[in-house]
C-alpha positions as CSV (number, residue, x, y, z in Angstrom):
1,X,-32.8,-21.9,49.1
2,X,-34.1,-20.8,45.8
3,X,-33.1,-17.1,46.7
4,X,-29.8,-18.0,47.6
5,X,-29.1,-19.9,44.3
6,X,-30.5,-16.8,42.2
7,X,-28.2,-14.3,44.2
8,X,-25.1,-16.7,43.4
9,X,-25.8,-16.8,39.8
10,X,-26.1,-12.8,39.8
11,X,-22.9,-12.5,41.6
12,X,-21.2,-14.9,39.2
13,X,-22.7,-12.9,36.2
14,X,-21.4,-9.6,37.6
15,X,-18.0,-10.9,38.2
16,X,-17.8,-12.1,34.7
17,X,-18.9,-9.0,32.9
18,X,-16.7,-6.7,35.1
19,X,-13.5,-7.7,33.2
20,X,-15.2,-7.5,29.8
21,X,-16.4,-4.1,30.6
22,X,-13.1,-2.9,31.8
23,X,-11.2,-4.3,28.7
24,X,-13.5,-2.7,26.3
25,X,-13.3,0.5,28.0
26,X,-9.6,0.4,27.5
27,X,-9.7,-0.5,24.0
28,X,-12.2,2.7,23.5
29,X,-10.1,5.0,25.1
30,X,-7.0,3.9,23.3
31,X,-8.5,4.4,19.9
32,X,-9.7,7.9,21.2
33,X,-5.9,8.8,22.1
34,X,-4.6,8.1,18.6
35,X,-4.3,11.5,16.8
36,X,-6.0,12.0,13.6
37,X,-2.9,13.1,11.8
38,X,-1.6,9.4,12.3
39,X,-4.4,7.9,10.3
40,X,-4.3,10.7,7.6
41,X,-0.5,10.3,6.7
42,X,-0.7,6.8,5.5
43,X,-3.7,7.9,3.1
44,X,-2.0,10.8,2.0
45,X,1.3,8.9,1.2
46,X,-0.6,6.2,-0.8
47,X,-2.4,8.8,-2.9
48,X,1.0,10.5,-3.7
49,X,2.2,7.1,-4.7
50,X,-0.6,6.5,-6.9
51,X,-0.2,9.7,-8.4
52,X,3.4,9.3,-9.1
53,X,2.8,5.9,-10.8
54,X,0.2,7.3,-12.9
55,X,2.5,10.1,-14.1
56,X,5.2,7.5,-14.9
57,X,2.9,5.3,-16.8
58,X,1.8,8.5,-18.8
59,X,5.3,9.4,-19.7
60,X,6.1,5.9,-20.8
61,X,2.9,5.5,-22.8
62,X,3.4,8.8,-24.4
63,X,7.0,8.1,-25.7
64,X,7.1,6.4,-28.9
65,X,10.5,4.8,-28.5
66,X,9.2,2.4,-25.6
67,X,6.6,-0.1,-26.1
68,X,4.8,0.3,-22.7
69,X,2.1,-2.0,-23.2
70,X,3.8,-4.9,-20.9
71,X,5.3,-2.4,-18.4
72,X,4.0,-1.9,-14.9
73,X,5.0,0.7,-12.5
74,X,5.1,0.8,-8.5
75,X,5.7,3.9,-6.6
76,X,6.7,4.2,-3.0
77,X,7.8,7.3,-1.5
78,X,9.5,8.7,-4.8
79,X,11.3,5.1,-5.6
80,X,9.7,3.8,-8.5
81,X,10.3,0.1,-9.8
82,X,9.7,-0.8,-13.4
83,X,8.3,-4.4,-13.9
84,X,7.6,-6.5,-17.3
85,X,9.1,-7.2,-20.7
86,X,10.0,-5.0,-23.6
87,X,11.2,-6.2,-27.0
88,X,14.8,-5.1,-26.9
89,X,17.6,-3.9,-24.6
90,X,17.5,-0.5,-25.9
91,X,14.0,0.1,-24.5
92,X,14.9,-1.1,-20.9
93,X,17.5,1.8,-20.8
94,X,15.2,4.2,-22.4
95,X,12.1,3.2,-20.0
96,X,14.5,3.9,-17.0
97,X,15.7,7.2,-18.4
98,X,12.0,8.5,-19.0
99,X,10.8,7.2,-15.4
100,X,13.7,9.1,-14.1
101,X,12.8,12.3,-15.8
102,X,9.5,12.4,-14.1
103,X,9.0,15.0,-11.4
104,X,9.0,13.5,-8.0
105,X,11.0,10.3,-8.8
106,X,14.0,9.9,-6.5
107,X,15.3,6.6,-7.7
108,X,14.4,4.1,-10.4
109,X,14.7,0.2,-10.1
110,X,14.6,-1.4,-13.3
111,X,13.2,-5.0,-13.4
112,X,12.5,-5.1,-17.1
113,X,13.4,-8.0,-19.2
114,X,13.6,-8.5,-22.9
115,X,10.7,-10.5,-24.2
116,X,11.9,-13.6,-25.8
117,X,10.4,-14.7,-29.5
118,X,8.5,-17.8,-29.4
119,X,11.0,-19.7,-31.6
120,X,14.0,-19.2,-29.4
C-alpha cells in the first residue's frame, strides 16, 4: 500500500515537472534564435543620440549670444528637441538656428519659452 502511494506521488511529480521543462526549453531556444544584430542596433542608436545631444549642447554653450544654462536637449534619430527657458525671444530663435547647424541634425523642435521676471 505504501509503495503504491509513493509511486503515485512520483508519477504526479513527473507529470507536473514535464510542462515546466518544456516551457523553459522553448524560451531558451527562442532567445538563442534572436540575432546578435537585433540587440546591438538599439545600443548603437542610443549612443548616436547621446553623442548628437552632447554636440548640440556644446554648440549652444560655446555661443555667447545664447544663455544655455536652462536649456535641455533631447536627440532621437537626428531629430533634436530643445526644452527650457531663455531670457528673451531672440535667444529662442538663435538657439534653434545653432542646433540646426550641428552636423547630423535633421530637424529641430523648439520648446523653449521666455523666462518671466519675478515681478511680472
